[in-house]
C-alpha positions as CSV (number, residue, x, y, z in Angstrom):
1,M,125.8,-158.5,7.1
2,D,129.6,-158.0,7.2
3,K,131.4,-157.9,10.5
4,G,131.9,-154.1,10.4
5,E,128.6,-153.3,8.9
6,K,125.8,-152.1,11.2
7,G,122.2,-152.8,10.7
8,G,119.6,-150.1,10.9
9,W,116.1,-149.2,10.2
10,V,116.7,-148.8,6.5
11,N,117.9,-152.4,6.2
12,S,115.2,-153.8,8.4
13,A,112.7,-156.4,7.2
14,F,109.9,-154.0,8.0
15,A,111.3,-151.3,5.8
16,K,111.7,-153.7,2.9
17,W,108.1,-155.0,3.5
18,F,106.7,-151.5,3.6
19,A,108.6,-150.4,0.5
20,N,107.0,-153.3,-1.4
21,F,103.6,-152.7,0.1
22,D,103.8,-149.0,-0.9
23,E,104.8,-149.8,-4.5
24,D,102.4,-152.7,-5.0
25,T,99.3,-151.9,-3.0
26,L,99.1,-148.5,-1.4
27,R,100.1,-146.2,-4.3
28,P,97.9,-148.0,-6.9
29,F,95.0,-147.8,-4.5
30,L,95.4,-144.1,-3.8
31,I,96.1,-142.9,-7.3
32,R,94.0,-145.3,-9.3
33,N,92.0,-142.6,-10.9
34,Y,95.0,-140.7,-12.3
35,T,95.7,-140.7,-16.0
36,L,98.3,-138.9,-18.0
37,Q,95.5,-136.6,-19.4
38,A,94.3,-135.8,-15.9
39,V,97.9,-134.9,-14.8
40,E,98.4,-132.7,-17.9
41,T,95.1,-130.9,-17.2
42,M,95.9,-130.3,-13.6
43,D,99.4,-129.0,-14.6
44,A,97.7,-126.5,-17.1
45,L,95.2,-125.5,-14.4
46,N,98.0,-124.9,-11.9
47,A,99.9,-122.8,-14.4
48,I,96.8,-120.6,-14.9
49,I,96.1,-120.3,-11.2
50,T,99.7,-119.3,-10.3
51,K,100.1,-116.9,-13.1
52,N,100.1,-113.2,-12.2
53,F,97.4,-111.3,-14.0
54,D,97.2,-107.5,-14.6
55,D,93.8,-106.5,-13.4
56,K,94.0,-103.3,-15.5
57,E,93.4,-105.2,-18.7
58,P,90.4,-107.6,-18.2
59,D,90.3,-108.5,-21.8
60,D,93.8,-109.8,-21.7
61,V,93.0,-111.9,-18.6
62,A,90.0,-113.4,-20.4
63,Q,92.2,-114.3,-23.4
64,Q,94.8,-115.9,-21.2
65,L,92.2,-118.0,-19.5
66,D,90.8,-119.3,-22.8
């Protein structure tokens, strides 16, 4: 550390250890079942769920869901 530079939580040994632990251990454990195909499927499902449908035309809604 330079003479005028202050240390802090971001520069602490714990923060560096936790960043490495998060990248190498925690994230792979928590998201081990995710694949690119699963992410794309969830994105498509989310787009359908958040889309505004016109209830007056139920046939159009069925076509959009397919």
